C-alpha positions in Angstrom: -1.0 -0.7 -13.7 0.7 -3.7 -12.2 2.0 -1.8 -9.2 -1.6 -1.0 -8.2 -2.4 -4.8 -8.2 0.4 -5.4 -5.7 -0.8 -2.5 -3.5 -4.3 -4.0 -3.6 -2.9 -7.4 -2.5 -0.9 -5.9 0.3 -3.9 -3.9 1.5 -6.0 -7.1 1.5 -3.2 -8.8 3.4 -3.4 -6.1 6.1 -7.2 -6.6 6.3 -7.0 -10.3 6.9 -3.7 -10.4 8.9 -5.4 -9.9 12.3 -7.3 -13.1 11.8 -4.2 -14.9 10.7 -2.0 -13.7 13.6 -4.8 -13.9 16.2 -4.0 -10.6 17.9 -3.9 -10.8 21.7 -6.3 -8.6 23.7 -3.7 -5.9 24.2 -3.2 -5.6 20.4 -6.8 -5.0 19.4 -6.0 -1.3 18.6 -3.4 -2.6 16.2 -5.9 -5.0 14.6 -8.3 -2.2 14.0 -5.5 0.0 12.6 -4.5 -2.8 10.2 -8.0 -3.2 9.0 -8.5 0.5 8.4 -5.2 1.1 6.8 -5.5 -2.0 4.6 -8.9 -0.9 3.4 -7.6 2.6 2.7 -4.7 1.3 0.7 -7.1 -0.9 -1.4 -9.5 2.1 -2.0 -6.6 4.4 -3.0 -5.2 1.8 -5.4 -8.5 1.0 -7.0 -9.2 4.7 -7.5 -5.9 4.9 -9.4 -7.3 2.9 -12.2 -9.5 5.8 -13.4 -7.9 8.6 -15.4 -9.6 11.3 -13.2 -8.1 9.9 -10.0 -5.0 8.3 -11.3 -2.7 9.9 -8.7 -4.7 8.5 -5.8 -2.0 5.9 -5.3 0.1 8.6 -3.6 -2.3 8.3 -0.7 -1.0 4.8 -0.2 2.4 6.2 0.5 1.1 8.5 3.2 -1.0 5.6 4.7 2.1 3.3 4.7 4.1 6.0 6.4 1.5 6.3 9.1 1.3 2.5 9.6 5.1 2.2 9.8 5.3 5.1 12.3 2.6 3.6 14.4 4.3 0.3 14.6 7.7 1.7 15.2 6.8 4.2 17.9 4.0 2.4 19.7 5.8 -0.8 20.6 9.3 -1.7 22.0 11.6 -3.4 19.5 11.7 -5.9 18.1 7.9 -5.9 18.8 5.4 -8.7 18.4 5.0 -10.4 15.0 2.0 -8.4 13.9 4.0 -5.2 14.4 6.9 -6.5 12.4 4.4 -7.6 9.7 2.9 -4.0 9.6 6.3 -2.4 9.2 7.4 -4.8 6.5 4.1 -4.3 4.5 4.5 -0.5 4.9 8.0 -0.6 3.5 6.9 -2.7 0.5 3.9 -0.4 -0.1 6.3 2.5 0.0 8.4 0.9 -2.7 5.4 0.2 -5.0 3.6 3.5 -4.6 6.5 5.3 -6.3 6.1 3.4 -9.5 3.9 5.1 -12.1 0.5 3.6 -13.1 1.8 2.9 -16.6 5.2 1.5 -15.6 5.2 -1.2 -18.2 4.6 1.3 -21.1 7.2 3.6 -22.7 7.2 7.3 -21.7 4.4 9.5 -23.1 6.8 11.3 -25.5 8.0 8.1 -27.0 4.4 6.9 -27.6 3.5 10.3 -29.3 6.6 10.0 -31.5 5.6 6.4 -32.5 2.1 7.5 -33.4 3.4 10.3 -35.6 5.7 7.9 -37.5 3.5 4.9 -37.6 
């Protein structure tokens, strides 16, 4: 479950980053976008802890794609620091959402084999 913890931390970073960067008046839409996407990533990652909704972390990937696309297409490059932060966080979330919930455990077939033997 360790990848979900990192996704939660990255989502929380997105929620607080508008306060840290102090977005200018013209970037208020970006600040709202960061808060919403950060909260959505946290919710999707927390939902992944339950067996019934364990694949909810795939929503984090879709949210990260939208965040990166918004930052890339809405501002000229290289863009202000908050936009660069959003794109960087989106890329990192995209790397973590691909990892399975039980990434630190052996595959299911190995665990079944070990239960039969042991």
